[in-house]
N, C-alpha and C positions, 0 to 999 in steps of 0.2 A: 753489662752496663754500657750505654751508648756514650760516645765521645761528644764533648761540647765543641762548638766551632773554634774556640781558642786552642783546644787540645789537639784538634784534628789537623793532620798534615796530609794534603791530597797528593797521591802519587801522580806521575806523569799521565796526562790525559791520553786515553786510547780510543781509537775510532771503531775498533772491532766490538762486536756484540757477543751475546752468549752462544750464538751458533757459529762463531768464528773459530777455526782451528787454533788460532793463536791463543784464545782464551783457555784452551785445554792443555796447551804445552808450555804455558808460562812458567819460568823458574819458581820453585817453591810453591807449586800449586797445592791447594787445599785438598786432602784426600776425600773429604766429604763432598766437595764440589766435583771432584773427579768421578765419584760414583754416579752422579747425575749426567756427567758427560758420557759415561758408559751406557746410560739408558738410551741416549741418542744412537749409539753404536748398535745396540741390540735391536732397536726399532728399525734401523736401516736394513737389517737382514730380511725384513718382511715388506717394508714400505719404501718405495723409491721416491726421493725428493720430499716435498711437503715439509721442509725445514721450519718454516714459520709456524705451521700448525703444531709441530712437535714442541717448539719453544713455548707456544701458548699453552699447551697442555701441561708442560712441566711447571710453568709459573702458576697456573691455576691450582695444581695439586699442592704446591708449596704455600699457596695463599688461602687454602680451604675454599677455593672457588669452583665454578662449574663452567663447562664450555659447550657452545653450540656450534656444530660443524655443518656447514652448508656447501652443497655442491651437487652437480648433476649425478644421476646414478652411474656407478662404476668407477668412481675416482678414489676408492679405497677408504671411505669414511669409517665404515665399521671395522675394517681390517686394521686401520690405524689405532682405534680405541682398544681393540683386543690385543694388539701388539704392545701398546702402552701399558695395559694392565699386567701383562705377562712380564714386561721388563722391570716393573717396580714391585713384582711379587705380591700383587693384591688380588683378592677374590673379586670376580666380576660376574654379573648376570645381565642377560639381555632381554628386553621386552620389545616385541614388535608391535608398535602402536598402529591400531586399525580403527576404523570408524565405530565398531561395536565394542571396543575395549571399555571396561568399567573401571572406576577409581579403585575399587577393592581388588581388581586384578593386579594392581601395582602395589598398593600399600599393605594388602592382607585383609583378612576378615575374621569375624567371630563365627565359629562352627559349633553346632550343638553336639555334645558328646553324650550319647544315650546312656553309656555305662556309668558316667559320673553325674548324669542329670544336670549338666551345667554346660555353659559355653566356654570354649577354649579358643585362644587366638592362634590363627594360622598365618605366619609371616608371609608377606608377599616378596617379590623379587627385589624390592627396594632395600631389603635388609642385606646389604652387601657393601663392598668397598667402592667399586666402580660400577655404577648402573649405566648400561648402554641403552639409552632410550632411542631406539631405532625408528627413524621417520616419524618423529614426534608430532609433526604438523599434519599427519594423516588421521589424527583422532580429534574429536570435538573438544572445545575449551573445557567442558566439565571434567573430562579425564585428564587433560593437561594440568588443570589446577590441583590435581591430587598431589603433584610434586612440590607445590609452593612451600608448604610447611617443612617438608624434608630438605629442600634446598637451603632454606634460610635458617632453620633451627636444628637441623640434623635429628629430627624426630618425626614420628607420625602419631596421630591421635585417632584411635579406633575404639568405639564402644565407651566413650567417656574417659579413656585412659591414654596417656602419652607414653610412647615407647621409644627409647633412644636407638639410633642407628649405629652400626659399627663405625669406628674411627680407624683410619681416615675414611671420609665419605666424599664421593665426587659423582656428579651426574655429567655424563658425556652424551649429549643428545645430537642426533643427526637429523637433517631435514633436507628435502629437495627445495629448489628455489620456489618462492611463493606463487609464481605464475604458472606452475605446473598443475594439471588437473588433479582433483581429489585432495587438495590441501586446505588446511585451516590456518589462518594467520595466528601466530602466538600472541596472547594478550600482553599488553605493555608490562603488567605486574610480573609476568613470568620472564619476559625478556630482561627485565631489570635485575633478575636474580642470577643471570649468567654473567660471569666475569668477562668472558671474551666470546665474540662471534668470529669463528675462523672459517674463511672461505677457501675451499680446496678447488683450485683451478685444474683444467685439463693439463696433463703433463707435456713438457717440452719434447721435441722429437727424440733427443738422445735418451731421455728418461723413459719414454714409451718403448724405445728399442730394448732398454735394459729390462723393463717389465716383461715384455714378450720373451726375451732371451731366458729369463728366469723360469717362466712357464715352460719353455721348450726343454729346459733341463730338469723339469719335474717338480717345480715349486707347487705346493698345495697349501692354499690359504687356511684350510681347515686343520692343518698339522703344523703349527708354528714351531714346535720343538724339533721337528724334522728339518726345519730351515736353520737350526742352530741357535735359535733365540733362547737366551737364558736370563734369569733375573740378575739385574745389576744393582738393585736397591731393594729395600724392604720398609716396613712400617716404622721400625726403629730409626733408620736413617732419615726417613721423611720427617719424623718428630724432631730429630737433631737439626736438620736443615731449617725447619720452621723456627726453631729457637734461635739459630744463627741469624736468620733473616730479620727477626724482631729486633735485633741489635744494630741493624744497618742505620747509619746516621742519615737523617733527612733534614736539611736546613729549612728554617722558616720561609726563606725565599722560594724554595721549591714547592712547599705547601701552598704558598700564595699563587704560584704559577698554576698549580692544579685547580685551585679555586677559580682563578681568572678564566681558565679554559672552560670549566663547567658553566660559569655564569655567562660566558660569551655564547654558548649554545642556547641558553634560555632567552638571550636578547637578539639572536640572529633572525633577521626578517624572513629568511627562507625556511625556518624551522617552526613547526607547530608545537613541538614538544622538545624540551632540552634535557640535559643530563640531571638526574636527581642527586641529592647529597649522598645517597648510598653509592651511586656510581662514582662520585669523586673520591669517596673513602676507599672504594675497592681499587681505584686507580693508584692511590697512594701505596697500598700494600703491594700491588703488582710491580710498581716501580722499584720498590725495595728488593723484591725477588729478582727482577731483571738486573739490578746492580750487583747482587750477590752472584748470580750466574755468570756475570761479566768479570768477576774477580775483583770487585771493589767493595769497600766497606762504607760507602757513601753514595747517595743518589745524585745523578746529574740531570740537567734538563733533557739531555738526549735519551735518557731512560723513559721519561714521560712521553717524548715525541714518538719514540719507537712503538709505544703501546696505544697511542691515541686512537687509531682507526679500529684496532681490535677491541678496545675497551669501551669506546663511546659510540661507535657507528650504529650498533643495534639499539641504543638507548634513546635515539632521537628520531623524530618523524618529520619528513619534508611536508611543506604546505603544497596543496594541489597545484597552485599557480606556479610554484617553483619547479614542480615536475613537468608542467606544460612548457616551461622555458628550457627544458632539457638539463636541468641541474640534477645532480645526485648527491647522496650524503658524503661521499668521499671528497667531492669538490668543495662542499661547504666546510668540512673539517679542515681541509688544506688551507682554505681562506682564513679560518679562525687561527690556525697555527701560525700563519704568516703575519697576522695582525696583532697577535697577543705578545706583549713584551716578555722577552726571555731573560731570566735572572742570570747574573754573572757570578 
């Protein structure tokens, strides 16, 4: 049961977030929350840096959301997803998206069984806990759209029948930047179904040294168990964490703040497309998860601010004239954050 504003006493405000060491070492830390801190530790055995991406994936898993990871080839996008799935003890399957991939190659298809003189359903790789949609923007929109129903309703419809997907279910798609050759832009309807777009940048110098040093000592990305990576959470803990997050208090003023941010994107003269109500609703759930991972039982405006770029950046479209003026989505969102009244 959530607390009312009158019953709730806010602890001292903290500036650290869920990826801060202080959040993991606070006195009286919640064992359930500590398990997900352990997930970070396990992933770090295989992936160097990329803390923000790990945070985004954790929040997405706890909010029943999906993530789109973008970066140039070779920045450990696929390795990050594989390590994440192993650290939360979930089954994963990988689909390499190519121009000739068909929708049935993802969802599954009906196959004629001569012995039974009938058709039987052969499940596709989408029937898993974590679907790694590798280089999703290298396949045409027809095949990309095969994931729309799976991502929104956690089911697929084949042969006039709907079939439920395993729970938990999460799509972790990777893509190369859209200006690279052989890519197809994802449709707006599909982008809106991703909770976060996580951009993986090239590593800093010290991180790149550590990556090469690990390889020099025999690190093999194909053998994560040899790197010492072990499960730190499982499906039961994920379900318990989701229940705990549903009880995080969010004040009406914070809800109003999220609404105002979403509406500001629709009214911004530099944007041709603003954030949908679905995007605002997903932001609310993500802010609750961010607060829980930060060790609080209530949402602060800082939770919303911390997630704005990840949660909203891929849901808006710049006008061509704004692009010609040198503006980008990050600058527009920064302006909206700066001009939207923050609740106290």
